[in-house]
C-alpha positions in Angstrom: 38.0 -59.1 -65.3 34.9 -59.4 -66.9 33.1 -61.1 -64.4 34.5 -58.9 -61.8 33.1 -56.0 -63.1 29.8 -57.8 -64.0 29.6 -58.5 -59.8 30.4 -54.8 -59.0 27.8 -53.7 -61.4 26.0 -55.8 -59.6 26.6 -55.2 -56.3 26.0 -51.4 -57.1 22.6 -52.3 -58.9 21.3 -53.8 -55.1 23.1 -51.0 -53.1 20.9 -48.8 -54.9 17.4 -50.4 -54.8 18.1 -51.3 -51.5 18.8 -47.7 -50.1 15.7 -46.8 -52.8 13.4 -49.2 -50.8 15.4 -48.1 -47.2 14.0 -44.2 -48.4 10.1 -45.8 -49.5 9.7 -47.9 -45.9 10.5 -44.7 -44.0 8.1 -42.6 -46.1 5.5 -45.4 -45.2 6.3 -45.2 -41.5 6.2 -41.4 -41.4 2.8 -41.5 -42.9 1.9 -44.0 -40.8 0.9 -46.6 -43.1 -0.9 -49.5 -42.5 -2.0 -51.2 -45.5 0.0 -51.0 -49.1 -1.7 -52.4 -52.5 1.2 -54.1 -54.1 -0.2 -53.3 -58.0 1.7 -55.2 -60.9 3.5 -57.5 -58.1 5.1 -59.4 -61.0 7.0 -62.4 -58.3 6.3 -60.3 -55.0 9.9 -58.4 -55.4 8.7 -55.0 -53.8 6.6 -56.8 -51.1 9.7 -59.2 -50.2 12.2 -55.6 -50.3 8.8 -54.1 -48.1 9.4 -56.7 -45.4 13.0 -57.3 -45.1 13.2 -53.9 -44.3 11.0 -54.0 -41.4 7.6 -52.6 -43.2 4.9 -54.6 -40.6 1.3 -53.3 -42.3 -0.5 -55.8 -44.7 0.2 -55.6 -48.2 -2.2 -57.2 -51.0 -0.2 -57.9 -54.1 -2.0 -57.6 -57.2 -0.7 -59.4 -60.5 -2.4 -60.7 -63.8 0.5 -62.5 -65.4 -0.3 -66.2 -64.5 3.1 -67.6 -64.5 4.3 -64.6 -62.4 1.4 -65.2 -59.8 2.6 -68.8 -58.9 5.8 -67.8 -57.9 4.0 -64.6 -56.0 1.5 -66.8 -54.3 4.8 -69.4 -53.0 6.2 -66.4 -51.6 3.5 -65.0 -49.7 2.7 -68.1 -48.0 4.9 -67.4 -45.1 4.0 -64.5 -44.7 1.0 -63.5 -42.5 0.6 -59.9 -43.3 0.8 -60.6 -47.0 -2.2 -61.2 -49.1 -2.5 -62.3 -53.0 -5.5 -61.4 -55.0 -6.6 -64.0 -58.1 -5.2 -62.7 -61.5 -6.3 -59.8 -62.1 -5.2 -56.5 -63.7 -6.5 -52.7 -63.0 -7.0 -50.1 -65.3 -9.6 -47.4 -65.8 -12.9 -49.8 -66.5 -13.8 -52.9 -66.4 -13.4 -55.2 -69.1 -10.6 -58.2 -70.9 -7.5 -57.2 -72.5 -4.3 -58.8 -73.9 -1.5 -58.7 -71.7 1.8 -59.2 -73.8 4.4 -61.4 -72.2 8.1 -59.9 -71.8 10.9 -62.3 -72.0 12.1 -61.3 -68.5 8.7 -61.4 -67.2 9.1 -57.9 -65.7 8.0 -55.8 -68.6 4.6 -57.5 -69.7 2.6 -54.7 -70.2 -1.3 -54.2 -71.2 0.8 -51.7 -74.0 2.9 -52.4 -76.7 6.9 -51.9 -75.6 8.7 -49.1 -78.1 11.3 -50.2 -79.9 13.8 -48.0 -77.8 13.1 -50.4 -74.9 14.3 -53.5 -76.8 17.7 -51.9 -78.2 18.3 -50.8 -74.5 17.3 -53.9 -72.7 16.4 -56.8 -75.7 14.5 -58.6 -72.2 11.8 -56.0 -72.4 10.8 -58.0 -75.8 7.4 -59.7 -75.9 7.4 -63.4 -76.5 3.8 -64.4 -75.9 0.5 -63.0 -74.5 -2.6 -64.2 -72.5 -6.0 -62.4 -72.1 -6.9 -61.4 -68.2 -9.4 -59.8 -67.1 -9.3 -55.9 -66.0 -11.1 -53.7 -63.0 -11.0 -51.0 -61.5 -9.5 -50.2 -58.3 -12.5 -48.4 -56.6 -14.0 -51.9 -56.9 -10.5 -53.4 -55.1 -10.7 -50.9 -52.3 -14.3 -51.3 -51.3 -13.5 -54.9 -50.1 -11.1 -53.8 -47.9 -11.9 -50.1 -46.6 -11.9 -50.0 -43.0 -11.9 -47.0 -40.5 -8.6 -45.8 -38.9 -6.7 -47.6 -41.7 -4.3 -45.6 -43.9 -3.7 -46.5 -46.8 -0.9 -46.6 -49.9 -0.9 -47.7 -53.4 2.5 -48.8 -54.9 1.9 -49.5 -59.1 4.5 -51.0 -61.5 2.3 -51.4 -64.5 4.7 -51.1 -67.3 3.3 -48.0 -68.6 -0.5 -48.4 -67.4 -0.3 -46.0 -65.0 -2.6 -43.3 -66.0 -5.3 -45.8 -67.1 -5.5 -47.4 -63.3 -5.1 -44.0 -61.7 -8.3 -42.9 -63.7 -10.1 -46.1 -62.3 -9.2 -44.8 -58.4 -11.5 -41.7 -58.6 -13.8 -42.9 -55.9 -11.3 -44.2 -53.7 -7.8 -41.8 -54.0 -9.3 -39.6 -50.8 -9.2 -42.5 -48.4 -4.9 -42.9 -49.9 -2.1 -41.1 -48.1 0.9 -42.6 -50.3 1.4 -43.4 -53.6 4.4 -44.9 -55.3 4.4 -45.0 -58.9 6.9 -45.8 -61.9 7.2 -42.9 -64.1 8.6 -42.4 -67.9 10.7 -39.6 -69.3 10.4 -41.0 -73.0 8.3 -43.4 -74.7 9.2 -47.0 -72.7 5.8 -48.0 -73.8 3.7 -47.2 -77.0 0.5 -45.0 -75.9 1.7 -44.5 -71.9 1.3 -41.2 -70.6 3.9 -38.8 -70.0 5.4 -37.9 -66.1 4.0 -34.7 -66.0 0.5 -35.2 -67.0 0.7 -38.0 -64.1 2.3 -35.6 -61.6 -0.1 -33.4 -62.8 -3.4 -35.6 -62.7 -1.9 -36.3 -58.9 -2.2 -33.0 -58.3 -5.6 -32.8 -59.0 -6.0 -35.7 -56.4 -4.4 -33.8 -53.8 -0.9 -35.0 -54.0 2.6 -33.8 -53.7 6.2 -35.0 -55.0 7.7 -36.6 -52.1 10.4 -38.5 -53.3 12.6 -39.5 -56.7 14.6 -42.7 -57.6 16.1 -43.3 -60.6 15.4 -46.4 -62.6 15.7 -47.8 -66.4 18.4 -46.1 -68.0 19.9 -46.6 -71.4 23.7 -47.5 -70.4 24.7 -46.6 -73.9 24.3 -42.8 -73.4 23.0 -42.6 -69.7 19.9 -41.2 -70.4 17.1 -42.1 -68.0 13.9 -43.8 -69.0 12.0 -44.2 -65.8 12.0 -42.9 -62.6 9.8 -44.1 -59.2 7.8 -41.1 -57.8 7.2 -41.4 -54.6 3.8 -38.9 -53.4 2.0 -37.9 -50.4 -0.7 -36.3 -48.8 -1.0 -32.7 -48.9 -3.3 -30.0 -47.5 -6.2 -28.4 -48.5 -9.3 -29.0 -51.3 -9.3 -31.5 -53.7 -10.1 -30.2 -57.5 -9.9 -33.4 -60.1 -9.1 -32.7 -63.6 -9.6 -34.8 -66.7 -7.6 -36.3 -69.0 
């Protein structure tokens, strides 16, 4: 009986993710996106889902974790539109930092994980660390900027989203879609509140287009994180400092 329930829950989880990715791809197509930066790619789950859902634009995966990089590169080899950068993290300034490696790999972060996260999902607990290079997205974008190309950025950086957005100031005006993991509570210590990020993106010229529920405390039903899809709005952009 327990095995049957596990399989059912696993299937439901897949169905929810499949529908979310399908909606994201529909948004990318509606906005005529040619190129997406997959920031915090881990082992390439997001890129694989995009390709499986008929996204045909270029994908550049960016991932600092060395073990995840090896799998990421192997997965990308058979797709001519999928590229992988050398290991690097993104942030507000060019520097080095300590990446905390989680037991489940996908929850690895430059920030400390909160006790609540570990209580909800023990796989988020850190079991190691490695020193990584951190660069601004502005520096990455300069290498790929081309006239007539429409860009999107997906950021899944485990609480470090605000720092990455601060490093986008010179390039964000050339981006038409943003997909970010946002936290409703302190999943990572020092991670930005979701309202602050939405306010910053408003000043960057974006509106919230779609929402996909994510990390949840199954003991209480509390939603801890969600993915927000943002698209470019019309009008003047007035940048704010946070």
